Structures are given as C-alpha cells and as structure tokens.
N, C-alpha and C positions, 0 to 999 in steps of 0.2 A: 581442677585437678592439676597439681604442680609436678608430680613425679609419676613416670611410667615404669613399670617393673620389668626389667629385661629378663626374657625367658627363652630357653632352648627346650623344644618339645621332642621327645623320643616316643614314637607311636608305631604299633603294628597295624597301621592303616593299610588296607588292601583295596584293590578294585579287580573284579567285583568283591564286595565285602566278605570277610570271614566272620567278623562280628560287627554289625552295623553300629554298635556303640561307639566304635572308633570314628566312624564318619560323623556321627552325632556330636561327639565330644569336641572334635577339632574346631567346630564353629565358635565355641566359647572364647578361646584366646584371640580370635580375630575380632569378635564383637565387643569384648570388654575394653573400654577405653583406657583403663589403668594398666593393661598388659601391653608390653612392647615385645611382640613375638619376633625374635631375632633369627631363628632357624628351626626347621623341622627335619628331624632324622627319621627316615623310614626304616623300621625294623622288619626285615623280610627273611623268612626261613625257606630254604630251598624246597623242603617237602611239601609246602603249601602251594608252590608254583606248579607242581606236577599233578597231572590227572591220575586217577586210580590205576589205569592201565600202564602208567609209566613208573609206578612206585612198587616197592617191595613190602612184604609184611613187616619189615623192621621200622617202617614209618609209623610213629606213635599215633599221629592224627588219623590214620587209616581206620584204626579201631574205634575212633570217635565218630565215624560216619561222615567225615569231611570229604566233599567232592573234589577239592583241589582245583587246579587250573585257573590261577589268578596271579597277579603281579602286584608290586608295591603300589601305594596309593598316589601315584603321580597325578592321575586325573582329578581326584577329590581336592588335592592341594591346588592345582591349577584353577579349579572351579572356585575355591575359596579366595584365591588371589584376585580372581576376576570380579567376584561379586562384592568383595570388600575394598577393591581398588588398591591392592597391596602388591608387593613384590618380595614376599618372604622367600628366602632361599631354601631349597630342600634338596636332599640327596639320600640315596640308600646306603645302608651299612652292609656288612658281610652277610652272605646267605647261609654260611655254614656255622654251626656252634663252635665255641672256643674249645681248643684241645686241652687246655689247662687254665687255671686262673691267671697265669702270667703270660698267656698268649697275646701277642700284640697284633695278630692278623695281618702282618705285612705281606703274607704270601697269597692273599685272596686277590682276585682280578681287580684291575685298576678301577673299573666301574663301581665295584663294591667298596673301594677304599674311600669313595667320595664322602660318605656319611661321617666317617671318622675324621677326615680332613676338614669337613665343614664345621664339625663340633670344635675342633682345636682352633681353626682359623677364627671362628666367631669369638672364642674366648681371648685369643691373642689381641684382637682389636678392641675389646671391651674396655671402657674407661672406668667402669664400676663393676663390682661383683655381680654375677649372673646366677639366677635360679635355674636349675635343670629339673624338668618334670619328666617322669618315665612311666609310660602306659604300655609297656612291652617288655621284652627281655632287656637286660642291661648290656648287650653285646658291644654295641658301638661305644658306649660309655666306658666299659671295662677296657676295651682295646685302647681308647684314648688315655685312660689312666696309665696303662702299661707303657705308652709311648712318651708321655710328658706329665708325670705325677706332680711335679713342682708347679706347672701351669695351672692345673686344676686346684691345687691348694691355694694358689694365689687369686684365682679368678672366679671360683665357684662359691657363691654365698651359702647355698644350701641345695641338697638333693631332695627331691620329693618323689618317693618310689611307690607307685600303685602296683604292688607285687607282693606275693607271699601269703602265708597262712599264719594267723595269729596264734593258734593252738590246735591241738588235736589231730595233727597230721597222722595218716595211717599208711603212708606210702614211702618207699624208698626210690631212688633213681639209679638205674643201671647206666653208669657214666660211659661205658664202652659203646652202648647202643643209643645213648642220648634220648632215653624215653623212660617214663615212670613205670614202676613195677609194683603191683599190689603186694602188701606185706601180710594180708590176711584174706582168706577166701570170702567172696561175696561182697567185698567192698567195691565201690565204683572206681573206675579206672582213672583216678584224678590225683595228680599233684598239681598245686596251683599253677595255672596255665603259663603265666609269664616266667615263673621259675623254671618250669619243665622245658621251656624253649631253649634255655641255656643256663644250666645250674652253675657252671664254672664262672660265668659272667656275674651272676648274682652274688656268689661267694666273694669274688674279687672286690665288688663294690662294698659289700657289708664290712669287709676288712680294710677298707681304704683309709679310714680315719677321718674322712670328710664329714662335715656336719650334714646330718640327714634326718628326714622325717619319713616315717613308715606308715603307709596306708594299706594294710593287708586287704587283698581282694576276697580271701576266703576265711571262713571260721571253722571251728571244729565240726560244724554241720555241712561243710562243703562250700562251693562257690555261691550258692543261692541262699545260704543261711543268714540269719540276723544275729550276729555276735556283737560283743562289746567293742571289739577293736577292728572289725572289718567294716568296709565302707559301702557294702552292697545295699541297694534298695530297688524295688520293682516300681517303675514309673507308670505302670498300669496302661490304660487304653491310650491310643495315639491320635484320636480324632482331632485333638486340639492343634496338632501340627498344621492342619488345613487352614487355620486362622492366623498363622504368624506371617511375618514378612514373606511376600510371594516368592522371592528368589531363594530364600532359605528353605521354604517349603518345597520348591521344585528341586533344589539340590538334595534335600533329604529324600524326596521321592525317587530321584535318580538312583541314589545309593541303596535305599531299602528294597526297591524293586529289582535291583541288580540290572539296571538298564544297560544295554550295549549300544545305545545311540552314539554314532561317531561324532555328531555335532554336540559334544558335551558341554560347550559353553552356551550355545543357543538353547539347549535344554533348560537352562536356568530362567529363560524369559518366557513370557506369555502366560496363559491361563493354566490352571492345574490340569494335567492330563488325566483322563478318566481312570486309568489303571492306578494312578497315584491316590486319587480320592477313594477308590475302592479299597486299596491296601490299608490306608490309615483309618478308614471307618470300620474295618473288620478285624484289625489287630488290637488285642487288648492286653499286651504285655511288652514292656521294653526294660531290659536289664541295665542298671547303671552302677558303675563303680567310681567314676572319675570326679564327680561334683565336689567331693570333700577337698580335693587338692586345690581346685580353683578358688574355693572360699578361703582356704588357708593362705594361699599365695597372695591373693588380692586384699585380704582383710575383710571381705564382705561377711555379713552375719546372716544366719538362718534364725528367723524369729517368728514367734506367734504374736500377731498384733492384737490390739484390744478387742477387735470384733471377732477374734477367733481364727482368722485366716493366717496362713503361713506364707512368708515371703523371704526372698534373699534380697538384702538391702546393703547399701553403703554404710560404713560405720557412723557417718555423720547424720544418717537418716533414721537411726534407731530412736524410737519414741520412748518417752518415760514409762509408758504402760506396756511396752513390748516385753515379751518373755523370751530370753535366749534358749534356743533348743540345744541341749548338750551335744557336743561333737567338736572336739578340739584336740590339738596335739598336747601330749603330756610327757614329761621326761621319763626315760627308761634307760636301762643298761643291758646290752646284749651279753648274755651269760654263755651262750654256745652258738657257734656257727658250724653246721655240719656240711661236709662236702656235697651232700644232696641238695643243699639250699635251704634246709630247715634251720630255724633259729629259735632260741629261747631267750626270754627277756624278763627283767624285773622292773616293775613300775616304781616310780618315785626315786629312782637311783640315777646317778650321773649328774653332769653339769648342764644338761640341755643340748649337748652336741648331738645326741640321738634322741628322738622323740617318736611316739607312736600315737596313732589316732585312738580316741577314746570317746564313745558316745554313751557311756554309763551302763547301768544295769537294766535299762529299758530301751533297747535298741529299736524296738518297734515304734517308739515315739519319734525318734529321729527319722526313720524310714518313711512314716506317714507324712511328717512335715516336709521332708525332701520331695516326696511325690507331688504334693500340692504346689510347693514353691517352684518346682522345676518348670512347669508349663508357663507360669507368669514371667519367670526369668527369661526364657527363650522368646516369649512374646514381646519382650522389651528390646530385643536385638534388632538392629537396623543395618541393611546393606548400604553401600555407597550411593546407589541410585534410587534409594527409597525416598 
C-alpha cells in the first residue's frame, strides 16, 4: 500500500456512551492501514453532559429518555491510541449550538475552542488535501468555515457527512429552542439526530460550496428504516465480538457496558470480563450508520463472493466471480436547503461536487450483506500488541 488517506474525524463520541455505535465506529479508522487518522474532533452538546435533575424541559433529549451525565469521549480515544500504539491528537468543540449559520463561536470557553483550532491547525500543516468525515453535528466544522473559508477550500478534498434525512421529513425545528418540533400529531419526536444537534451548523456546511458526499442517516421511515439513500443497517447479534482481537473486544466491552473502571487502559488487557461476555451473548441488535463512509473513503468494496458469503475487500482483492453489492455515491444537486436543516435534491444532476449515497431499490440486500460482512471485517482488525 503506497498511499494513506489523510482523515479528520468529527464524532459525537461520549463516555459513558450515548450511542455505542460511535465507540464501535472509531475503531475502524485506527485499524484500517490505508487510513491516516490526523485528528479527532469530539462533538459535545451541553445538554447531554447534564443529568435530568440539572436540566429543564427545554432540553430536547429529555423527551427521548436520555439519562445524561456524560462527557466527551476522551477515554475512548485514549484507549484507541493505546491499543493501536498511536498518538492521534483530539480535542472537543463548542458545547453550545451555533446562534446563526455565520457564528464563528469565538465567544465559547477556551477549552471548547480547541476542537476548532485542532481542525484548522491540522489543515494548515497538511501537504495534501484532507478528507473530513462527520458522524455528529457539523458545529466545529461550520465554525472553522466561518473563521477561515479559504483554508478549507484549499485543503479539504471532500466532506463526508453522515447526517440528515433523504426524504419524507415530517418535522420542523424551533431554532429559538434548538429542538425539533412535530409538525403533525402522533408522529415520533424525531428530526435526524445529527441535524437536530445544530441545524445552523448543517445549513452552513451544505451552503459552503465545498465538495461533499452525503450519507443520510434517516429515510422517510425514520432512523431505523431501510431507504434507498440512507445508510442504516442492523448488525444483529453481537456474540461474534467475543471472538475478535482481545483488546478490541475488551475496549468494546468497556464501552457497551458503560464501565466506570478508573484504570481504563488496564481494562483493555487480560481475559474477557464475565459481564462483557454476558452482555455480548445476550444482545441481539446493534445499529450501524457509519460503514458506508469508510468504504467510500478507502475504496474498499462490499461484495458477494462466489460461495455466497459477503465480505468487505480491498479493490485489488475483488475476484472475477464476485458480485458488487449496490451502495455508492451518485451525483446530485441540492435544490433546497431549509433553515431547519432539511434539504431536497435531484439525482443525476450537477458535476459531482455534491453526491449522495445510493443503494438502489432493494436496500434490504445492502443491509443483509453489510450485516454479514461487518463481523468478518472487524475480525480482521489487529491492535499493536496482537
């Protein structure tokens, strides 16, 4: 492998987890040899740091039953740096939502400035264009755009945005309260999660003019529906995690069980804790939205092999009898960007500067293939001491 792909990763990774998928996903860029992970920007929202007794009814996530009482994912990143013997720099972005699309967040505390500064600093020293992947709100990215738009135009090869709904939105956003508001009775309290975290930030990025690839998390059926353009699939049971690299297994066990062990690095070593084995043997669902980005960025392919099994493979390892599973970026044109963060698009339009994920008219085929391939992909990952 002659070239590694430089990446900046924006993620709403927390400890203890809010969505364990973020803890699960961050392993991939560390483990993939073709990825050069330059920086991790932690997307943290203040409302998720507070426990219910500290919050008011205006907090949108309170209505979703979130327990709160967590902080940015410093511990998971330190664990990944340790087990992969890396020193990937990381920092948190602003905790508050942007006040408008042109907000540069210069008035947030210095500690929360670090994520924006790390993003800009990483781009300044880059000798080749960098891909930015976003699995969170676009807050730190949008603030960086407002501070130095020329730098981003010069140094960003492409944005990859795991965010938004491809069609069928039924919600508006009350921008004054920074929370989604149902537009019809009886519909679930949902505007795609990452958009709702900071609608102004998403609007700013969509209107930036930067090359971007969209990977909507939600479809017209919601966050767990199988639509043509959203990336969601259910990875099913989790017992297979018990058979992967022991340190990755222990890392995931620490995250999924919301462990509060203070010796979080030593927790990566040794045999599988009984509570971790019990957890993974009894949980039969894991929600995934992120895999499509890593395949697109790296060029890896999701294929059905001649024996009927599905795997994620390097391009050079595609066999003549392999069948490609539909799921790729296709050109589109944004026809409307609403202040709420909604957007409309037309397929087959534009010059490829904007693209959107497309898995065809049978998304269940893509989901089933991804479910099978994911476990073998993670089983191939190795930590530094393995």
